[in-house]
Backbone as ProteinMPNN parsed JSONL, in Angstrom:
{"seq_chain_A": "XXXXXXXXXXXXXXXXXXXXXXXXXXXXXXXXXXXXXXXXXXXXXXXXXXXXXXXXXXXXXXXXXXXXXXXXXXXXXXXXXXXXXXXXXXXXXXXXXXXXXXXXXXXXXXXXXXXXXXXXXXXXXXXXXXXXXXXXXXXXXXXXXXXXXXXXXXXXXXXXXXXXXXXXXXXXXXXXXXXXXXXXXXXXXXXXXXXXXXXX", "coords_chain_A": {"N_chain_A": [[0.435, -1.342, -0.025], [1.907, 1.313, 0.813], [3.967, 1.421, -0.955], [2.196, 1.806, -3.446], [1.201, 4.243, -2.599], [3.253, 5.95, -2.501], [4.203, 5.567, -5.225], [2.416, 6.893, -6.44], [2.682, 9.385, -5.773], [5.216, 10.154, -6.777], [4.539, 10.181, -9.661], [2.252, 12.316, -9.591], [4.482, 14.531, -9.04], [5.942, 14.321, -11.175], [4.214, 14.537, -13.355], [3.317, 17.481, -12.639], [5.858, 18.912, -12.666], [6.419, 18.667, -15.105], [4.257, 19.635, -16.417], [4.565, 22.249, -15.369], [7.08, 23.031, -16.498], [6.615, 22.869, -19.2], [5.151, 25.001, -19.499], [6.512, 27.083, -18.69], [8.28, 27.261, -20.959], [6.888, 27.813, -23.299], [5.91, 30.148, -22.323], [8.528, 31.752, -22.298], [9.817, 31.288, -24.792], [7.417, 32.66, -26.141], [7.59, 35.311, -25.234], [10.129, 35.905, -26.579], [9.618, 35.737, -29.443], [7.416, 37.854, -30.055], [8.916, 40.455, -29.955], [10.557, 40.295, -31.774], [8.794, 39.697, -34.25], [7.689, 42.772, -34.66], [10.479, 43.663, -35.428], [11.208, 42.834, -37.562], [12.21, 42.458, -40.968], [9.708, 43.608, -43.439], [9.217, 42.193, -46.495], [7.249, 42.271, -48.301], [4.164, 43.641, -49.41], [1.785, 42.896, -50.887], [0.043, 40.745, -49.898], [-0.811, 41.572, -47.683], [-3.203, 42.782, -45.597], [-5.051, 46.151, -45.455], [-5.053, 46.97, -42.679], [-3.364, 45.447, -41.685], [-1.331, 46.796, -42.531], [-1.329, 49.171, -41.891], [-0.943, 49.119, -39.018], [1.975, 48.179, -39.094], [3.095, 50.664, -40.24], [2.327, 52.457, -38.432], [3.871, 51.786, -36.561], [6.746, 52.17, -37.742], [6.824, 54.13, -39.844], [8.617, 57.091, -39.7], [9.486, 60.55, -39.023], [12.084, 62.742, -39.758], [13.956, 65.384, -39.024], [16.071, 67.875, -40.967], [19.404, 69.847, -41.006], [19.631, 71.274, -43.066], [17.241, 72.55, -43.772], [15.436, 70.393, -44.647], [12.966, 67.843, -44.393], [13.006, 64.446, -43.656], [11.284, 61.598, -44.315], [10.895, 58.421, -43.683], [10.293, 54.936, -43.98], [10.872, 52.654, -41.879], [12.202, 49.658, -41.853], [10.858, 48.322, -44.202], [11.204, 46.52, -47.214], [13.132, 47.122, -49.994], [12.653, 45.507, -51.795], [9.459, 45.617, -52.193], [9.088, 48.198, -54.08], [9.331, 46.927, -56.471], [6.727, 45.844, -56.891], [4.908, 48.079, -56.303], [5.887, 51.096, -57.734], [5.183, 53.558, -56.948], [4.982, 55.667, -54.078], [3.013, 57.712, -51.932], [1.665, 60.166, -49.877], [-0.377, 61.181, -47.545], [-1.555, 64.056, -46.165], [-2.972, 66.409, -43.879], [-3.437, 69.81, -42.942], [-3.042, 71.356, -39.747], [-5.15, 73.237, -37.821], [-5.656, 75.319, -39.899], [-8.571, 75.869, -41.568], [-10.305, 76.093, -44.635], [-13.663, 76.838, -46.007], [-14.312, 74.972, -43.726], [-12.929, 72.82, -44.048], [-9.556, 71.07, -43.717], [-6.048, 72.257, -45.271], [-5.014, 70.196, -47.773], [-1.984, 68.356, -47.957], [-0.306, 66.739, -50.222], [2.177, 63.899, -50.514], [4.237, 62.837, -53.209], [6.581, 60.45, -54.277], [9.183, 58.288, -56.072], [8.962, 54.857, -55.347], [11.977, 53.661, -54.38], [15.413, 52.167, -54.108], [17.933, 52.85, -51.234], [20.413, 54.06, -50.04], [21.663, 51.686, -48.516], [20.892, 48.841, -50.041], [18.845, 47.211, -49.696], [16.908, 48.429, -48.126], [14.112, 51.135, -48.168], [14.322, 53.995, -49.833], [14.28, 57.191, -48.348], [11.842, 59.96, -48.602], [12.888, 62.898, -49.39], [11.821, 66.285, -48.312], [11.56, 69.389, -49.468], [11.335, 71.566, -46.907], [11.928, 74.193, -46.38], [12.145, 75.77, -48.876], [9.712, 75.143, -49.945], [8.264, 76.791, -48.491], [8.914, 79.341, -49.245], [7.39, 79.84, -50.993], [3.854, 80.805, -52.353], [1.061, 79.693, -50.776], [-1.077, 77.88, -52.731], [-3.522, 75.75, -54.673], [-1.661, 73.832, -56.101], [0.755, 71.683, -57.719], [4.185, 71.2, -56.483], [7.712, 70.96, -57.203], [11.055, 70.585, -57.093], [14.125, 71.405, -57.682], [17.019, 68.823, -57.455], [15.311, 67.55, -56.069], [13.489, 64.017, -55.812], [10.44, 64.303, -54.978], [7.123, 65.352, -55.436], [5.234, 67.867, -54.361], [1.81, 68.041, -53.681], [-0.473, 70.882, -52.902], [-3.784, 71.002, -52.116], [-7.221, 72.973, -51.271], [-6.036, 74.919, -50.459], [-5.054, 77.597, -48.133], [-4.356, 80.887, -47.128], [-1.901, 81.249, -45.927], [0.699, 79.017, -44.846], [-0.038, 75.846, -42.831], [1.602, 75.07, -40.194], [1.85, 72.609, -39.038], [0.863, 68.984, -39.662], [-0.613, 66.326, -40.093], [-0.63, 62.752, -40.616], [-2.919, 61.31, -43.038], [-3.323, 59.433, -44.794], [-1.572, 56.805, -46.703], [-0.557, 55.811, -49.941], [0.254, 52.971, -51.535], [1.395, 52.897, -54.827], [0.672, 51.297, -58.317], [1.024, 50.782, -61.933], [-0.986, 49.153, -62.821], [-3.048, 49.804, -61.362], [-3.772, 47.792, -59.078], [-3.491, 49.152, -56.098], [-2.568, 49.582, -52.771], [-4.031, 50.819, -50.366], [-3.956, 52.867, -47.6], [-5.778, 54.443, -44.518], [-5.683, 56.753, -41.729], [-6.662, 57.429, -38.472], [-7.651, 60.236, -37.677], [-8.313, 61.214, -34.915], [-7.885, 62.547, -31.764], [-4.871, 61.788, -30.071], [-4.991, 60.768, -27.72], [-6.718, 58.672, -27.37], [-6.195, 56.624, -29.037], [-4.29, 53.982, -29.941], [-2.321, 54.512, -31.037], [-0.232, 57.166, -31.691], [-0.72, 60.245, -33.598], [1.138, 60.342, -37.13], [3.234, 62.865, -37.539], [4.001, 65.973, -39.256], [5.897, 68.676, -39.159], [6.627, 72.061, -39.958]], "CA_chain_A": [[-0.18, 0.234, 0.138], [2.896, 2.011, 0.886], [4.769, 1.73, -2.672], [1.777, 2.378, -4.169], [1.006, 5.787, -2.46], [4.851, 6.782, -3.272], [4.277, 5.727, -6.849], [0.819, 7.816, -7.337], [2.942, 11.058, -5.269], [6.013, 10.439, -7.766], [3.922, 10.385, -11.211], [1.705, 13.149, -9.209], [5.1, 15.379, -8.731], [6.499, 14.28, -12.02], [3.138, 15.629, -13.96], [3.573, 19.067, -12.184], [6.883, 19.352, -13.113], [6.386, 18.851, -16.554], [3.37, 21.116, -16.847], [5.594, 23.638, -15.019], [8.754, 22.947, -17.559], [6.216, 23.329, -20.704], [4.242, 26.701, -19.405], [7.637, 28.3, -19.06], [9.039, 27.023, -22.275], [6.029, 28.269, -23.872], [5.785, 31.78, -22.112], [9.85, 32.422, -22.729], [9.332, 31.498, -26.247], [6.296, 33.594, -26.864], [8.122, 36.639, -24.865], [11.391, 36.281, -27.3], [8.982, 36.024, -30.931], [6.709, 38.854, -30.115], [9.447, 41.841, -30.333], [11.148, 39.871, -33.132], [7.669, 40.286, -35.407], [7.556, 44.141, -34.586], [11.374, 44.251, -35.821], [11.466, 41.702, -38.808], [11.844, 43.393, -42.183], [8.873, 43.32, -44.319], [9.51, 42.189, -47.783], [6.054, 42.451, -49.668], [2.75, 43.793, -48.821], [0.85, 42.735, -51.549], [-0.699, 39.834, -49.042], [-1.305, 42.083, -46.144], [-4.652, 43.48, -45.188], [-4.666, 47.596, -44.958], [-5.032, 46.911, -41.196], [-1.82, 45.025, -40.98], [-0.304, 47.509, -43.36], [-1.476, 50.372, -41.201], [-0.035, 48.592, -37.785], [3.248, 48.157, -39.215], [3.26, 51.914, -40.724], [2.537, 53.251, -37.112], [5.458, 51.789, -35.912], [8.093, 52.328, -38.365], [6.847, 55.496, -40.752], [9.237, 58.088, -39.422], [9.663, 61.957, -39.686], [13.11, 63.38, -39.54], [14.52, 67.031, -39.361], [17.444, 67.63, -40.941], [19.592, 70.998, -40.881], [19.344, 71.482, -44.291], [15.834, 72.818, -43.737], [14.584, 69.817, -45.25], [12.575, 66.601, -43.686], [13.106, 63.458, -44.63], [10.288, 61.002, -44.243], [11.298, 57.235, -44.156], [9.397, 53.512, -43.962], [12.181, 51.677, -41.56], [11.992, 48.114, -41.917], [9.928, 48.069, -45.449], [12.087, 46.182, -47.854], [13.151, 47.694, -51.315], [11.555, 44.421, -52.957], [8.526, 46.222, -52.34], [9.094, 48.854, -54.909], [8.731, 46.259, -57.931], [5.051, 45.739, -57.171], [4.549, 49.551, -56.009], [6.702, 52.046, -57.994], [5.437, 55.254, -56.25], [4.294, 55.873, -52.592], [2.011, 58.792, -52.168], [1.51, 60.427, -48.615], [-1.408, 62.588, -47.659], [-0.993, 64.927, -44.778], [-3.861, 67.095, -43.719], [-3.146, 70.773, -42.026], [-3.899, 71.597, -38.708], [-5.466, 74.877, -36.876], [-6.614, 76.197, -40.05], [-9.299, 75.409, -42.478], [-11.1, 77.062, -45.719], [-14.912, 76.565, -45.746], [-14.682, 74.059, -43.05], [-12.137, 71.465, -44.536], [-8.305, 71.674, -43.83], [-5.529, 71.876, -46.494], [-4.276, 68.859, -47.949], [-1.004, 68.205, -48.861], [0.13, 65.39, -50.886], [3.845, 63.76, -51.115], [4.358, 61.938, -54.041], [7.601, 60.272, -54.372], [9.577, 56.939, -56.426], [9.851, 53.836, -54.303], [13.47, 53.1, -54.871], [16.648, 51.347, -53.062], [18.45, 53.367, -50.373], [22.469, 53.198, -49.766], [21.41, 50.287, -48.185], [20.286, 48.477, -51.325], [17.933, 46.193, -48.908], [16.291, 49.255, -47.75], [13.444, 51.854, -49.384], [15.005, 55.39, -49.533], [13.501, 58.025, -47.731], [11.464, 61.0, -49.134], [13.137, 64.068, -48.744], [10.823, 67.273, -48.295], [12.159, 70.847, -49.148], [10.514, 72.698, -46.322], [12.035, 75.915, -46.422], [11.969, 76.447, -50.076], [8.301, 75.526, -50.198], [7.54, 77.867, -47.361], [8.947, 80.744, -49.883], [6.088, 79.561, -52.526], [3.229, 81.182, -52.074], [0.491, 78.801, -50.905], [-1.897, 77.954, -53.645], [-3.772, 74.87, -54.939], [-0.695, 73.558, -57.323], [2.145, 70.762, -57.464], [5.5, 72.164, -56.242], [8.686, 70.319, -57.347], [12.312, 71.572, -56.611], [15.594, 70.638, -58.224], [17.584, 67.793, -56.63], [14.46, 66.565, -55.626], [12.216, 63.382, -56.546], [9.248, 64.152, -54.209], [6.405, 66.218, -55.704], [4.029, 67.937, -53.463], [0.725, 68.597, -54.406], [-1.3, 71.337, -51.949], [-5.191, 71.398, -52.324], [-7.824, 73.571, -50.457], [-5.013, 75.943, -49.835], [-5.277, 78.646, -47.183], [-3.814, 82.074, -47.114], [-0.647, 81.179, -45.198], [0.87, 77.774, -44.746], [-0.218, 75.542, -41.966], [3.127, 74.655, -39.651], [1.742, 71.334, -38.487], [0.61, 68.408, -40.629], [-0.918, 65.238, -39.373], [-0.836, 61.647, -41.854], [-4.308, 61.465, -43.096], [-3.162, 58.432, -45.705], [-0.713, 56.347, -47.298], [-0.984, 55.118, -51.227], [1.211, 52.31, -52.692], [0.632, 52.673, -56.345], [1.575, 50.819, -59.392], [0.498, 50.989, -62.991], [-2.025, 48.19, -63.034], [-3.955, 50.03, -60.674], [-3.706, 46.963, -57.687], [-2.796, 49.562, -55.129], [-2.837, 49.362, -51.443], [-4.25, 52.294, -49.851], [-4.056, 52.75, -46.013], [-5.713, 55.501, -44.021], [-5.496, 56.777, -40.411], [-7.54, 57.944, -37.803], [-7.081, 61.76, -37.273], [-8.756, 61.23, -33.425], [-6.452, 62.627, -30.696], [-3.722, 60.627, -29.691], [-5.453, 59.822, -26.025], [-8.166, 57.824, -27.984], [-5.825, 55.654, -30.305], [-3.26, 52.805, -29.499], [-0.974, 54.989, -31.666], [-0.259, 58.724, -31.741], [-0.775, 60.308, -34.97], [2.312, 60.864, -37.58], [3.147, 64.74, -37.319], [4.999, 66.214, -39.802], [6.018, 70.179, -38.529], [7.109, 72.684, -41.076]], "C_chain_A": [[0.798, 1.067, -0.294], [3.829, 2.659, -0.253], [3.721, 2.508, -3.249], [1.124, 3.861, -4.015], [2.459, 6.301, -3.097], [4.517, 6.486, -4.758], [3.468, 6.87, -7.331], [1.876, 9.244, -6.744], [3.99, 11.272, -6.25], [5.687, 11.186, -9.051], [3.215, 11.731, -11.0], [2.799, 14.734, -9.613], [5.876, 15.451, -10.169], [5.599, 15.283, -13.442], [3.53, 17.254, -13.715], [4.455, 19.166, -12.467], [6.869, 19.488, -14.632], [5.617, 19.881, -16.885], [4.236, 22.141, -16.251], [6.704, 24.329, -16.394], [7.924, 23.381, -19.294], [5.432, 24.7, -20.439], [5.493, 27.386, -19.604], [8.251, 28.12, -19.96], [8.225, 28.183, -22.983], [6.056, 29.865, -23.597], [7.588, 32.663, -22.431], [9.682, 32.669, -24.404], [8.557, 32.734, -27.02], [7.405, 35.309, -26.566], [9.462, 37.109, -26.09], [10.734, 36.393, -28.827], [8.657, 37.263, -30.625], [7.613, 40.13, -30.773], [10.164, 41.694, -31.572], [9.909, 40.265, -34.09], [7.557, 41.499, -35.468], [9.353, 44.848, -35.339], [11.789, 43.746, -37.116], [11.285, 43.063, -39.595], [10.713, 42.734, -43.119], [9.089, 43.623, -45.824], [8.511, 42.487, -48.44], [4.971, 42.696, -48.617], [1.616, 43.525, -49.616], [-0.384, 41.592, -50.983], [-1.445, 40.34, -48.224], [-2.432, 43.222, -46.486], [-4.326, 45.438, -45.126], [-4.538, 47.696, -43.625], [-3.852, 46.801, -40.598], [-0.739, 46.008, -41.41], [0.062, 48.742, -42.265], [-0.825, 50.202, -39.543], [1.381, 48.639, -37.944], [4.088, 49.895, -39.362], [3.588, 53.07, -39.222], [3.909, 53.194, -36.453], [6.536, 52.179, -36.232], [7.632, 53.381, -39.876], [7.517, 56.671, -39.559], [9.248, 59.572, -39.765], [11.117, 62.44, -39.005], [13.867, 64.447, -39.835], [16.117, 66.975, -40.013], [18.154, 69.275, -40.897], [19.531, 71.711, -42.25], [17.967, 72.562, -44.599], [14.759, 72.146, -44.427], [13.772, 68.526, -44.314], [12.55, 65.501, -44.469], [11.979, 62.123, -43.544], [10.597, 59.305, -44.757], [10.373, 55.947, -43.538], [10.688, 52.386, -43.496], [11.386, 50.456, -41.201], [11.186, 47.775, -43.215], [11.181, 47.522, -46.552], [11.862, 47.138, -49.445], [12.26, 46.965, -52.286], [10.287, 44.949, -52.901], [7.873, 47.128, -52.991], [8.952, 48.34, -56.402], [7.461, 45.845, -57.979], [4.639, 47.245, -56.858], [5.708, 50.39, -56.561], [6.736, 53.096, -57.145], [4.765, 54.857, -55.124], [3.729, 57.006, -52.558], [1.711, 58.755, -50.406], [0.52, 61.337, -48.402], [-1.527, 63.005, -46.028], [-2.336, 65.98, -44.848], [-3.267, 68.22, -42.551], [-3.991, 70.872, -40.796], [-4.211, 72.726, -38.096], [-5.812, 76.0, -38.304], [-7.122, 75.42, -41.622], [-9.901, 76.217, -43.755], [-12.389, 75.956, -46.066], [-14.739, 74.985, -45.125], [-13.846, 72.724, -43.243], [-11.016, 72.223, -44.385], [-7.468, 71.371, -45.166], [-4.931, 70.73, -46.293], [-3.006, 68.698, -48.618], [-0.261, 66.525, -49.365], [1.519, 65.178, -51.499], [3.758, 62.257, -51.843], [6.065, 61.434, -53.987], [7.949, 58.825, -55.031], [9.801, 56.136, -55.178], [11.169, 53.491, -55.059], [14.231, 52.799, -53.782], [17.234, 52.546, -52.405], [19.885, 53.068, -50.686], [22.396, 52.021, -49.598], [20.684, 49.436, -49.095], [18.694, 47.628, -50.79], [17.026, 47.832, -48.678], [15.285, 49.979, -48.64], [14.075, 53.474, -48.661], [14.172, 56.115, -48.952], [13.133, 59.043, -48.749], [11.743, 62.274, -48.702], [12.485, 65.302, -49.81], [11.721, 68.643, -48.229], [11.526, 71.912, -48.722], [10.59, 74.137, -46.615], [12.117, 76.297, -47.762], [10.369, 75.949, -50.591], [7.719, 76.417, -49.383], [7.625, 79.182, -48.36], [8.073, 80.88, -50.731], [5.171, 80.434, -51.826], [1.85, 80.278, -52.038], [-1.021, 78.909, -51.672], [-2.05, 76.504, -54.002], [-2.5, 74.45, -56.565], [0.45, 72.3, -56.782], [3.096, 71.591, -57.65], [6.697, 70.888, -56.423], [10.12, 71.341, -57.861], [13.561, 70.71, -57.097], [16.537, 69.762, -57.125], [16.536, 67.133, -55.805], [13.383, 65.743, -56.161], [10.907, 63.645, -56.082], [8.405, 65.612, -55.161], [5.182, 66.153, -54.64], [3.191, 68.533, -53.998], [-0.522, 69.606, -53.251], [-2.705, 71.246, -52.541], [-6.039, 72.119, -51.23], [-6.789, 74.423, -49.829], [-5.708, 77.046, -49.153], [-4.777, 80.087, -47.571], [-2.272, 82.35, -46.67], [-0.617, 79.747, -45.212], [0.93, 77.344, -43.176], [1.46, 74.961, -41.564], [3.102, 72.885, -39.191], [0.393, 70.336, -39.437], [0.067, 67.247, -40.236], [-1.094, 63.958, -40.793], [-2.135, 61.51, -41.739], [-4.473, 59.305, -43.829], [-1.983, 57.906, -46.437], [-1.035, 55.381, -48.384], [0.337, 54.143, -51.642], [0.725, 52.016, -53.644], [1.253, 52.068, -57.117], [0.259, 51.159, -60.978], [-0.898, 50.11, -63.311], [-3.367, 48.671, -62.117], [-4.741, 49.29, -59.11], [-2.981, 47.653, -56.414], [-3.114, 49.56, -53.846], [-2.667, 50.598, -50.841], [-4.375, 52.196, -48.314], [-4.852, 53.939, -45.596], [-5.804, 55.501, -42.18], [-6.517, 57.476, -39.986], [-7.232, 58.948, -37.226], [-7.481, 61.883, -35.755], [-7.642, 61.781, -32.647], [-5.952, 61.602, -29.888], [-4.232, 59.917, -28.272], [-6.453, 59.195, -26.155], [-7.302, 56.88, -28.809], [-4.776, 55.083, -29.288], [-1.867, 53.766, -29.858], [-1.118, 56.207, -31.591], [-0.208, 59.376, -33.136], [1.031, 60.612, -35.729], [2.13, 62.341, -37.712], [4.545, 65.05, -38.326], [5.1, 67.909, -39.677], [6.789, 70.737, -39.684], [8.01, 73.674, -39.541]], "O_chain_A": [[0.803, 1.564, -1.42], [4.255, 3.8, -0.434], [3.95, 3.669, -3.59], [0.655, 4.526, -4.939], [2.563, 6.988, -4.113], [4.636, 7.467, -5.493], [3.697, 7.603, -8.292], [1.744, 10.236, -7.461], [3.989, 12.393, -6.76], [6.159, 12.236, -9.486], [3.34, 12.508, -11.947], [2.359, 15.729, -10.189], [6.44, 16.513, -10.429], [6.005, 16.197, -14.159], [3.966, 18.023, -14.572], [4.26, 20.224, -13.065], [7.34, 20.465, -15.215], [6.011, 20.876, -17.492], [4.582, 23.0, -17.063], [6.948, 25.417, -16.916], [8.453, 23.97, -20.237], [5.169, 25.401, -21.416], [5.634, 28.186, -20.528], [9.144, 28.965, -20.022], [8.72, 29.283, -23.226], [6.198, 30.696, -24.494], [7.748, 33.853, -22.703], [9.504, 33.7, -25.052], [8.858, 33.44, -27.983], [7.791, 36.115, -27.413], [9.722, 38.267, -26.417], [11.338, 37.196, -29.539], [9.564, 38.059, -30.866], [7.262, 40.726, -31.791], [10.402, 42.627, -32.338], [10.109, 41.281, -34.755], [7.208, 41.753, -36.621], [9.528, 46.02, -35.671], [12.728, 44.278, -37.708], [10.715, 44.122, -39.331], [10.769, 41.563, -43.496], [9.144, 44.732, -46.355], [8.814, 43.133, -49.443], [4.837, 42.24, -47.481], [0.503, 43.839, -49.195], [-1.504, 41.545, -51.492], [-2.546, 39.885, -47.911], [-2.483, 44.143, -47.302], [-3.24, 45.819, -44.689], [-3.815, 48.627, -43.271], [-3.318, 47.401, -39.665], [0.385, 46.112, -40.919], [1.161, 49.154, -41.895], [-0.286, 51.158, -38.985], [2.057, 49.102, -37.025], [5.152, 50.266, -38.866], [4.434, 53.931, -38.981], [4.699, 54.033, -36.019], [7.377, 52.547, -35.411], [8.271, 53.202, -40.913], [6.815, 57.019, -38.61], [8.984, 59.814, -40.943], [11.215, 62.493, -37.779], [14.463, 64.474, -40.912], [17.052, 66.259, -39.656], [17.258, 70.101, -40.72], [19.337, 72.927, -42.233], [17.859, 73.234, -45.624], [13.677, 72.617, -44.776], [14.359, 68.417, -43.238], [12.198, 65.455, -45.647], [12.045, 61.936, -42.329], [10.549, 58.965, -45.939], [9.746, 56.188, -42.506], [11.29, 51.598, -44.226], [10.359, 50.287, -40.543], [10.8, 46.607, -43.16], [12.147, 48.28, -46.64], [10.828, 47.646, -49.879], [11.494, 47.379, -53.157], [9.763, 44.641, -53.972], [6.654, 47.276, -52.918], [8.579, 49.041, -57.343], [7.002, 45.469, -59.058], [3.635, 47.477, -57.532], [6.659, 50.425, -55.78], [7.744, 53.586, -56.637], [4.045, 53.859, -55.1], [4.079, 57.575, -53.592], [1.568, 57.725, -49.749], [0.532, 62.352, -49.098], [-1.566, 62.298, -45.021], [-2.682, 66.329, -45.977], [-2.754, 67.833, -41.502], [-5.189, 70.609, -40.695], [-3.193, 73.333, -37.765], [-6.137, 77.172, -38.11], [-6.485, 74.757, -42.44], [-9.799, 77.414, -43.489], [-12.292, 74.752, -46.301], [-14.957, 73.98, -45.801], [-14.117, 71.693, -42.626], [-10.947, 73.427, -44.632], [-7.851, 70.565, -46.014], [-4.461, 70.244, -45.264], [-2.946, 68.899, -49.831], [0.123, 65.543, -48.73], [2.023, 65.774, -52.451], [3.437, 61.14, -51.438], [6.805, 62.319, -53.558], [7.14, 57.962, -54.69], [10.515, 56.455, -54.227], [11.242, 53.098, -56.223], [13.878, 53.072, -52.635], [17.032, 53.533, -53.112], [20.384, 52.16, -51.351], [22.944, 51.213, -50.348], [19.515, 49.346, -48.719], [17.679, 47.535, -51.481], [16.412, 48.058, -49.721], [15.344, 49.679, -49.832], [14.2, 53.874, -47.504], [13.034, 55.648, -49.003], [13.868, 59.161, -49.729], [11.082, 62.822, -47.82], [12.471, 65.454, -51.032], [12.417, 68.968, -47.267], [11.159, 72.886, -49.379], [9.743, 74.966, -46.948], [12.176, 77.526, -47.819], [9.919, 76.435, -51.629], [6.58, 76.804, -49.645], [6.7, 79.993, -48.39], [7.888, 81.966, -51.281], [5.538, 80.875, -50.737], [1.384, 80.034, -53.151], [-1.904, 79.716, -51.378], [-1.061, 75.796, -53.807], [-2.649, 74.8, -57.735], [0.832, 72.135, -55.623], [3.16, 72.469, -58.51], [6.526, 69.873, -55.747], [10.217, 72.32, -58.602], [13.799, 69.528, -56.846], [16.669, 70.186, -55.977], [16.811, 66.281, -54.96], [12.467, 66.244, -56.812], [10.045, 63.185, -56.831], [8.999, 66.646, -55.465], [4.492, 65.229, -54.21], [3.437, 69.476, -54.751], [-1.458, 68.937, -52.812], [-2.683, 71.489, -53.747], [-5.594, 71.905, -50.102], [-6.793, 74.561, -48.605], [-6.823, 77.416, -49.521], [-4.969, 80.26, -48.774], [-1.599, 83.342, -46.95], [-1.637, 79.128, -45.514], [1.568, 77.98, -42.336], [2.292, 74.555, -42.375], [4.075, 72.142, -39.062], [-0.693, 70.798, -39.788], [0.996, 67.027, -39.459], [-1.64, 64.295, -41.844], [-2.673, 61.543, -40.633], [-5.234, 58.386, -43.529], [-1.281, 58.826, -46.857], [-1.621, 54.329, -48.131], [1.367, 54.679, -52.051], [-0.161, 51.17, -53.757], [2.471, 52.058, -56.94], [-0.895, 51.59, -60.973], [-1.759, 50.556, -64.068], [-4.453, 48.091, -62.13], [-5.629, 49.721, -58.374], [-2.12, 47.065, -55.761], [-4.34, 49.525, -53.748], [-1.653, 51.291, -50.747], [-5.029, 51.239, -47.899], [-4.672, 54.801, -46.457], [-5.954, 54.489, -41.494], [-7.262, 58.094, -40.746], [-6.534, 58.839, -36.218], [-6.88, 62.819, -35.227], [-6.489, 61.445, -32.918], [-6.541, 60.768, -29.201], [-3.922, 58.798, -27.865], [-7.208, 59.043, -25.195], [-8.067, 56.149, -29.439], [-4.48, 55.531, -28.18], [-0.788, 53.798, -29.266], [-2.283, 56.551, -31.391], [0.577, 58.786, -33.879], [1.967, 61.0, -35.031], [1.064, 62.908, -37.951], [5.68, 64.584, -38.233], [4.151, 68.457, -40.24], [7.532, 70.009, -40.343], [8.786, 74.601, -39.775]]}, "name": "protein", "num_of_chains": 1, "seq": "XXXXXXXXXXXXXXXXXXXXXXXXXXXXXXXXXXXXXXXXXXXXXXXXXXXXXXXXXXXXXXXXXXXXXXXXXXXXXXXXXXXXXXXXXXXXXXXXXXXXXXXXXXXXXXXXXXXXXXXXXXXXXXXXXXXXXXXXXXXXXXXXXXXXXXXXXXXXXXXXXXXXXXXXXXXXXXXXXXXXXXXXXXXXXXXXXXXXXXXX"}
């Protein structure tokens, strides 16, 4: 009888230790995999939904100021392989603090999707902000020597807004099978991610 109790006790302890090891291993592997998913390079977006692309852009689309009066907008962690399917990227920003007939000014930034100095990465869009601000605000397309981006302003006001909020990103191709992503412009306090802001 005592032997049977010992055997049952040992089996119970073995089961508990085994279960604990499985749970610990699962938790550790999950903890290690999740950050990797956030930082892994995205090679193609053709099969991703708009919501999946939006989630990635919220973390990876960055605006960087430069000392030459420019702003660089980069898609960090997106592979230049995407450019084979979508040769043009267009970002749509809306101006904050100014409205015309109740609607804000809209600035579209279109630029070619191409490889950066690191050929595996997408080149950043470079915006000549200081030169743009010398222009009179008007409904027009602006392109400057030495810059591949085309900036198109619509619903223009009498002055340039200094704060622009990202509203949409469009990955475009000639076949019309574009990938379009829109962003909620609600205050950051009610969103999981704060908006992407372009400051002039």
